[in-house]
TORZA-251477 format. One record per residue: x negated, y negated, z negated of N, C-alpha, C in turn. Coordinates in steps of 0.2 Angstrom, whole numbers, padded with zeros to 4 digits, always signed. Each point is the difference from the previous one (the first is absolute). Layout:
XYZXYZXYZ...
end
This chain:
+0031-0131-0075-0001-0005+0005-0007+0001+0003+0000-0001+0007-0005+0002+0004-0006-0005+0000-0006+0003-0002-0006-0005+0000-0005+0004+0004-0004-0004+0004-0005+0003+0004-0006+0003-0005-0001-0003-0006-0005+0002-0004+0001+0007-0002+0006+0003+0000+0001+0007-0002-0002+0005+0005-0001-0003+0006-0001+0005+0006-0008+0001+0000-0002+0006+0003-0007+0001+0001-0003-0005+0004-0007-0001-0001-0004-0005+0004-0006+0003+0002-0003-0003+0006-0006+0003+0002+0000+0007+0003-0005+0004-0002+0000+0007+0002+0006+0004-0003+0002-0002-0006+0006+0003-0002+0006-0001+0004+0001-0006+0003+0005-0001+0005+0000+0004+0006-0007+0001+0003-0001+0004+0006+0002+0007-0002-0002+0003-0006+0002+0007-0002+0008+0000+0000+0003-0005-0003+0007+0000-0001+0004+0001+0007-0003-0004+0005+0003+0000+0006-0001+0007+0004-0006+0003-0001-0001+0007+0003+0003+0006-0004+0002-0001-0006+0003+0005-0005-0004+0007+0000-0006+0000-0001-0004+0006+0000+0003+0006-0005+0004-0002-0005+0003+0005-0004+0005+0004+0003+0002-0003+0006+0005+0004+0004-0004+0005+0004-0006+0000+0001-0004+0005+0004+0001+0007-0002+0002+0001-0007+0001+0007-0002+0005+0003+0004+0005-0003+0004+0005+0003+0004-0004+0003+0006-0005-0002+0002-0004+0003+0006-0003+0006-0002+0000+0002-0006-0003+0007-0002+0004+0006+0003+0006-0002+0003+0004+0005+0004-0005+0003+0006-0005-0004+0002-0004+0002+0006-0004+0006-0002-0001+0002-0007-0004+0005-0002+0004+0007+0000+0006+0000+0002+0005+0006-0001-0003+0005+0005-0003-0002+0006-0003+0005+0004-0006+0004-0002-0004-0004-0003-0006+0003-0003+0002+0005-0006+0004-0003-0004+0002+0003-0007+0003+0007+0002+0005+0000+0005+0003+0007+0001-0003+0003+0006-0005-0002+0003-0003+0003+0006-0006+0004-0001-0003+0000-0007-0005+0004-0001-0007-0002+0003+0000-0007+0002-0006-0002+0003-0004-0005-0005+0000+0002-0006-0003-0004-0005-0007-0002+0000-0004+0004+0004-0007+0000+0000-0002-0002+0007+0004-0003+0004-0001-0002+0007-0002-0007+0000-0006-0002+0000-0003-0007-0001+0003-0004+0006+0001+0002+0006+0003-0004+0005+0007-0002-0001+0004+0005-0002+0007-0002-0002+0000-0005-0006-0004+0001-0005+0000-0005-0005-0001-0007+0002-0005+0000+0005-0002-0007+0002+0006-0003+0004+0003+0005+0004+0006-0003+0004+0006-0002-0005+0001+0004-0005+0006-0002-0004-0002-0006-0005-0006-0001-0002-0002-0006-0003+0001-0006+0004-0002+0000+0006+0001-0005+0005+0007-0002+0001+0004+0006+0001+0007-0001+0001+0003-0003-0006-0002+0002-0006+0003-0003-0006-0001-0008-0001-0006-0002+0002-0001-0007+0000+0003-0003+0006+0000+0003+0005+0004-0003+0006+0007-0001-0001+0004+0005-0003+0006-0002-0002+0001-0005-0005-0005+0000-0005+0000-0005-0006+0000-0007+0003-0005-0001+0004-0001-0007+0003+0005-0002+0004+0003+0005+0004+0006-0002+0005+0006-0002-0004+0001+0004-0006+0006-0001-0004-0001-0007-0004-0006-0002-0002-0002-0006-0003+0002-0006+0005-0002+0001+0006+0001-0005+0005+0008-0001+0001+0004+0005+0000+0007-0001+0000+0003-0003-0006-0003+0001-0006+0002-0004-0006-0002-0007+0001-0005-0002+0003-0002-0007+0001+0004-0003+0004+0002+0003+0006+0005-0003+0005+0007-0001-0003+0002+0005-0004+0006+0000-0003+0001-0006-0005-0006-0001-0004+0000-0005-0005+0000-0007+0003-0003-0001+0006+0001-0006+0004+0007-0001+0003+0003+0005+0002+0007-0001+0003+0005-0001-0006-0001+0003-0005+0005+0000-0006-0002-0006-0005-0005-0004+0001-0002-0005-0005+0005-0004-0003+0005-0002+0005+0005-0005-0003+0005+0004-0005+0002+0006+0003+0004+0004-0004-0003+0002-0007-0006+0002+0000-0004+0002-0006+0000-0005-0005+0000-0007+0002-0001-0005-0005+0006+0000-0005+0006+0003+0002+0006+0000-0004+0000+0006-0004-0005+0005+0001+0000+0006-0004-0004+0000-0006+0003+0002-0006-0004-0001-0006-0007+0003-0001-0001+0006+0004-0006+0003+0000-0004-0002+0007+0003+0001+0005-0003-0001+0007-0003-0007+0001+0003-0005-0004-0002-0007+0001-0008-0001-0002-0003+0005-0004-0007+0000-0001-0004+0003+0005+0003+0002+0005-0004+0003+0006-0005-0006+0003-0006+0002+0002-0004-0006+0002+0002-0005+0005+0004+0003+0005+0002-0005+0005+0006-0004-0003+0005+0003-0003+0006-0003-0003-0002-0005-0005-0005+0001-0004-0003-0004-0005-0004-0006+0002-0003+0001+0006-0005-0005+0003-0007+0001-0002-0001+0006-0003-0007+0002-0002-0004+0001+0007+0003+0003+0005-0003+0001+0007+0005-0004+0005-0003-0004+0004+0004-0003+0006+0002+0005+0005+0005-0001+0004+0002+0004+0005-0006+0002+0005-0004-0005+0001-0005+0001+0005-0005+0005-0003-0002-0001-0007-0004+0005-0003+0002+0007-0001+0007+0000-0001+0003+0007-0001+0000+0003+0007+0001-0004+0005+0000+0003+0007-0006+0003+0002-0006-0004-0001-0006+0002+0001-0002+0007-0003+0002+0000-0007-0002+0006-0004+0004+0006+0003+0006-0001+0002+0005+0005+0003-0003+0003+0006-0002-0005+0005-0003+0002+0006-0007+0004-0001-0004-0002-0004-0006+0003-0002+0001+0007-0003+0005+0001-0004+0002+0006-0003+0003+0005+0005+0004-0003+0005+0003+0004+0005-0006+0003+0005-0004-0004+0002-0006+0002+0004-0004+0005-0003-0002-0001-0006-0004+0005-0004+0004+0007-0001+0007-0001-0001+0004+0007-0001+0000+0003+0007+0001-0003+0005+0001+0003+0007-0007+0003+0002-0006-0003-0002-0006+0002+0002-0002+0006-0004+0001+0000-0006-0001+0006-0004+0004+0006+0002+0007-0001+0002+0004+0005+0002-0003+0003+0007-0002-0004+0004-0003+0002+0007-0006+0004-0001-0004-0002-0005-0006+0004-0002+0002+0007-0003+0006+0001-0003+0002+0006-0002+0002+0005+0006+0004-0003+0004+0001+0004+0006+0005-0005+0004+0000+0001+0007+0005-0004+0004+0007+0002-0002+0002+0007-0001+0006+0002-0002+0003-0004-0007-0005+0000-0004+0001-0004-0007+0002-0007+0002-0004-0003+0004+0001-0007+0002+0007-0001+0002+0003+0005+0005+0006-0001+0003+0006+0000-0006-0001+0005-0005+0005+0000-0005+0000-0006-0004-0006-0003-0002-0001-0006-0003+0004-0006+0003-0001+0000+0007+0003-0005+0004+0008+0000+0000+0002+0007+0000+0007+0001-0001+0003-0003-0006-0004+0002-0006+0001-0002-0006+0001-0008-0001-0005-0003+0004+0000-0007+0000+0006-0003+0003+0002+0002+0006+0006-0002+0003+0006+0001-0003+0001+0006-0003+0006+0001-0004+0001-0004-0006-0006-0002-0003+0000-0005-0006+0002-0007+0002-0003-0002+0006+0002-0006+0003+0007-0001+0002+0003+0006+0002+0007+0000+0002+0004+0000-0006-0002+0003-0006+0003+0000-0006+0000-0007-0003-0005-0003+0000-0001-0007-0002+0004-0005+0004+0001+0002+0007+0003-0005+0004+0008+0001+0000+0003+0004-0004+0007+0001+0000+0003+0006-0002-0004+0006+0001+0003+0006-0002+0000+0001-0007-0003-0004-0004+0000+0001-0008+0007-0002-0002+0004-0003+0004+0007-0002-0002+0005+0005+0002-0002+0005+0003+0005+0005+0002+0000+0006-0005+0006+0000-0003+0001+0005-0006-0002+0007+0002-0003+0004-0004-0002+0007+0000-0006+0000+0005+0001-0003+0006-0006+0000+0005-0006-0003-0003+0001-0005-0005-0006-0003-0003-0004+0005-0004+0003+0005-0003-0003+0005-0004-0003+0005+0004+0003+0002+0006-0002+0005+0004-0007-0003+0004+0000-0006+0001-0006-0003+0003-0006+0001-0005+0001-0002-0006-0005+0001-0005-0003+0007+0000+0005+0005+0000-0002+0007+0000-0004+0002+0006+0002-0003+0006-0003+0002+0006-0008-0003+0000-0001-0005-0004-0007-0003-0001-0004+0006-0004+0003+0003-0005-0004+0005-0003-0001+0006+0004+0005+0002+0004-0001+0005+0005-0005-0001+0005-0001-0006+0002-0005-0001+0004-0007+0000-0003+0000-0001-0006-0007+0001-0004-0001+0008+0000+0005+0004-0002-0001+0007+0000-0002+0002+0007+0003-0002+0005-0002+0002+0007-0007-0002+0002-0002-0006-0002-0007-0002+0001-0005+0004-0003+0002+0002-0006-0005+0004-0004+0000+0007+0002+0004+0002+0004+0001+0007+0003-0002+0000+0007+0005-0001+0005-0002+0001+0007-0004-0006+0002+0000-0006-0004-0005-0005+0002-0007+0002+0000-0002+0004-0004-0007+0002-0001-0001+0008+0002+0005+0003+0003-0001+0006+0003+0002+0006-0005+0005-0001-0005+0002+0005-0005+0008+0001+0002+0002+0006+0001+0007+0002+0002+0004-0003-0006+0006-0003+0002+0004-0002-0005+0006+0005-0002+0000+0001-0006+0006+0005-0003+0006-0003+0001+0005+0003+0003+0007-0003+0000+0003-0001-0007-0001+0005-0004+0002+0000-0007-0003-0006-0004-0006-0002+0002-0003-0005-0004+0003-0007+0003+0001+0000+0006+0004-0006+0003+0006-0001-0003+0004+0005-0001+0007+0000-0003-0001-0003-0007-0004+0004-0004-0001-0002-0007-0002-0008-0001-0005-0002+0004-0002-0007+0000+0006-0005+0002+0004+0002+0005+0005-0004+0002+0005-0001-0006+0002+0006-0003+0005+0000-0005-0002-0004-0006-0007+0001-0002-0002-0004-0005+0000-0007+0001-0002-0002+0006-0001-0008+0001+0007-0003+0000+0005+0004+0003+0007-0002+0000+0002-0001-0007-0001+0004-0005+0001+0000-0007-0003-0006-0003-0006-0001+0001-0004-0006-0003+0003-0007+0003+0002+0000+0007+0003-0006+0003+0006-0001-0003+0005+0004-0001+0006-0001-0003+0000-0002-0008-0005+0003-0003-0002-0002-0007-0002-0007+0000-0004-0002+0005-0002-0007+0000+0006-0005+0001+0004+0002+0004+0006-0004+0001+0005-0001-0006+0000+0006-0004+0004+0000-0006-0003-0004-0005-0007+0000+0000-0003-0004-0005+0001-0008+0001-0001-0001+0007+0001-0007+0002+0007-0003-0002+0005+0005+0001+0007-0002-0001+0001-0001-0008-0003+0005-0004+0001-0001-0007-0003-0006-0003-0005-0003+0004-0004-0006-0003+0003-0006+0002+0005+0000+0004+0003-0006+0003+0003-0004-0006-0001-0007+0000+0003-0004-0005+0004-0006+0004+0005-0003-0004+0004-0005+0003-0004-0005+0003+0001-0002+0007-0003-0005+0003-0007+0001+0003-0002+0006-0002-0007+0002+0003+0000+0002+0007-0005-0002+0003-0001+0002+0007-0001+0007+0001+0002+0004+0005-0001+0007+0000+0000+0002+0008-0002+0006+0001+0001+0003+0007+0007+0000+0002+0001-0002+0006+0006-0001+0003+0003+0007+0001-0003+0005+0001+0002+0007+0001+0003+0003-0007-0002-0003-0006+0003+0002-0006+0007-0001-0001+0003-0005+0004+0007-0001+0000+0004+0006+0003-0003+0004+0004+0003+0006+0003+0000+0006-0005-0004+0000-0005-0001+0006-0004+0004-0001-0006+0002+0005-0003+0003+0000-0007-0003+0005-0004+0000-0001-0007-0004+0005-0004+0003+0007+0000+0006+0001+0002+0003+0007+0001-0002+0003+0006+0000-0004+0005-0003+0003+0007-0007+0002-0001-0004-0004-0003-0007+0001-0001-0001+0006-0004+0004+0001-0006-0001+0006-0004+0002+0006+0004+0005+0000+0004+0001+0005+0004-0006+0002+0005-0002-0005+0003-0006+0001+0005-0006+0003-0004-0001-0003-0006-0006+0003-0004+0001+0007-0002+0006+0002-0002+0002+0007-0001-0001+0005+0005+0002-0002+0006-0001+0004+0006-0008+0000+0002-0003-0005+0000-0007+0000+0002-0005+0003-0005+0002+0000-0007-0004+0003-0005+0001+0008+0001+0007+0002+0001+0001+0007+0000-0004+0003+0007+0001-0004+0005-0003+0002+0007-0008+0001-0001-0003-0005-0004-0007+0000-0001-0002+0006-0003+0003+0002-0006-0002+0006-0004+0002+0006+0004+0005+0000+0004+0002+0006+0003-0005+0001+0006-0002-0005+0004-0004+0000+0006-0007+0003-0003-0002-0003-0005-0007+0002-0003+0000+0007-0002+0006+0002-0003+0000+0007-0003+0000+0005+0006+0004-0002+0005+0000+0005+0006-0007+0000+0004-0003-0006+0000-0007+0000+0002-0005+0005-0003+0001+0000-0007-0005+0004-0004+0002+0008+0002+0006+0001+0002+0002+0007+0001+0000+0002+0007-0001-0005+0004-0001+0002+0008-0005+0005+0001+0001+0005+0005-0005+0005+0002-0006-0004+0003+0001-0005+0004-0005-0004+0003-0005-0003-0006+0003-0003-0005-0004-0002-0005-0004+0005-0004+0004+0006-0002-0004+0005-0003-0006+0003+0004+0001+0000+0007-0005+0002+0004-0005-0005+0001+0001-0006+0000-0005-0005+0001-0004-0001-0006+0003+0001-0006-0004-0001-0006-0002+0006-0004+0003+0006+0003-0002+0006-0003+0002+0001-0007+0006-0003-0002+0003+0001-0006+0007-0002+0000+0004+0003-0004+0007-0001-0001+0001-0004-0007-0005-0002-0003+0000-0003-0007+0002-0007+0000+0000-0003+0006+0002-0007+0000+0006-0002-0003+0005+0005+0000+0006-0001-0003+0000-0003-0007-0006+0002-0004-0001-0002-0007-0002-0008+0000+0000-0003+0006-0002-0008-0001+0007-0003+0001+0006+0003+0001+0006-0003+0001+0002-0004-0006-0001+0003-0006+0002-0004-0006-0004-0007-0001-0006-0001+0003-0003-0006+0000+0004-0005+0004+0002+0002+0006+0004-0004+0005+0006-0002-0003+0004+0005-0003+0006-0002-0003+0000-0005-0006-0005+0001-0004-0001-0004-0006-0002-0007+0003-0004-0001+0005-0002-0006+0003+0006-0004+0002+0005+0004+0004+0006-0003+0002+0004-0003-0005+0001+0005-0006+0004-0002-0005-0003-0006-0004-0006+0000-0001-0004-0005-0004+0002-0007+0004-0001+0000+0007+0001-0006+0003+0007-0003-0001+0005+0005+0000+0007-0002-0001+0001-0003-0007-0004+0003-0005+0001-0003-0007-0003-0007+0000-0006-0001+0003-0003-0006+0000+0004-0005+0004+0004+0002+0005+0004-0005+0003+0006-0002-0004+0004+0005-0003+0006-0002-0004-0001-0002-0007-0006+0002-0003-0001-0001-0007-0005-0005-0001-0005-0001+0004-0005-0005-0001+0000-0006+0005+0005+0000+0005+0000-0005+0005-0005+0000+0005-0003+0006+0001-0006+0000+0005+0003+0003+0006-0005+0001+0005+0002+0004+0006-0001-0005+0006-0001-0006-0001-0001-0005+0006-0007+0001+0003-0004+0002-0004-0007+0001+0003-0003+0007-0002+0001+0005+0004-0002+0007-0002-0008+0000-0002-0004-0004+0004-0007+0001-0001-0002-0003-0007+0003-0005-0002-0001-0003-0006+0003+0004-0006+0005+0003+0001+0003+0005-0005-0004+0006-0001-0003+0002+0006-0005+0006-0001-0006-0002-0005-0002-0006+0001-0006-0002-0003+0001-0002-0008+0006-0002-0001+0001-0003-0007+0004+0005-0004+0003+0006+0003+0004+0004-0004-0005+0007-0001-0002+0001-0006-0005+0006-0001+0003+0006+0002+0007+0001-0002+0003+0007+0002+0000+0001+0007+0002-0005+0004+0000+0000+0007-0007+0002+0003-0005-0004-0002-0006+0001+0002-0003+0007-0002+0001+0002-0006-0002+0007-0002+0004+0006+0004+0006-0002+0002+0004+0005+0004-0003+0001+0007-0002-0006+0003-0002+0001+0007-0007+0003+0000-0004-0002-0005-0007+0003-0001+0000+0008-0001+0005+0002-0004+0001+0007-0002+0002+0004+0006+0005-0003+0004+0002+0003+0006-0006+0001+0005-0004-0006+0001-0005+0001+0004-0005+0005-0002-0002+0000-0006-0005+0005-0002+0002+0007+0000+0006+0001-0002+0003+0007+0000+0001+0002+0008+0002-0004+0004+0000+0002+0007-0006+0001+0003-0005-0004-0001-0007+0002+0002-0003+0006-0002+0001+0001-0007-0002+0007-0003+0003+0006+0003+0007-0001+0002+0003+0006+0002-0002+0002+0008+0000-0006+0004-0002+0002+0007-0008+0001+0001-0004-0002-0005-0007+0001+0000-0002+0007-0003+0005+0003-0004-0002+0006-0003-0001+0006+0005-0005+0004-0001-0001+0005+0005+0006+0005+0000
end
C-alpha cells in the first residue's frame, strides 16, 4: 500500500529526483581520452570533466521533467509510486524549478567544454524529450533511441573535444547499448505482475522476441569488439596487437549480464547492477586496467 512516509524527503527527495546514481552512464564520454592516448593532456581532462557533469545535469533535468509528466501513472506503480513527485514529497512547482536549474547548469557546463559538445548535448536533450513525448511507445525504436543517447555521449567525448572518433568504437558502443536496452525491456517484461501498471510498449514485446534480439546484439557486440582489436587502424593507433586478449573480459561481462537477467531478475538498471554485483564490477575494472596497461606499454 502506498504511503508518502516511505518516500524520500528533503534533500533525499531532491537527489531521488535527479538520480545521480545514473550518472555512471555518462562515463561513456571518457572513451575518447581512454583510447586516444591523451591521458596527460590537462586541457582535455578539463573539457571531459565539464562534459561529464554537463551530460549528467542535463539527464537529471530530463528525469525531473519525466517525473512531472508521469506522476499520475507512477502512483499506480509499486516502485515508482515512491518517486518524489508521485509521492508528494516534492510539488510539481518544486520539481520543475529543480529541473530547470539542473538543465541550465548542464548546458552551461557543456558550453564551457566546447560549442561542439554543447550542440551534441542539445541534440541529446531534444531526442530525450521526443522519446518522453511519445517515441517511447514505438516498439524497437524506443531501444534505438536509448542507444543513440549513448552514442551522443561517445561522440561528445571524442569529436566534441577535438579527438577523432574511431568508427569501430562507435559500432561497439552502439551494439553494446542496444544489448543493454533490450535486456532492460526483457527485465521489465519479466517483472510484470497481474494488474500492475507498466510501459505501454511492453505490450508489443514478447520474451521470445527479446531473447532473439539479445542473442543478436550480444554476438554483434563481442564480434565488433573483437574486430576492433584486430583492426590494422587499431594496431597502428595503439602500437599493439595484444588488445585481442581483452575480448574475454567483454564476453564474460555480456554473459554475466544475461545470467543476472535470467537467474537473478536483474537487468532493468545496468548502472545499479554494475555497482551491486561484485563479479560484474571486477570484470569491468579488470578490462579497464588490462586495456590501459596494453596500450600504455612501450
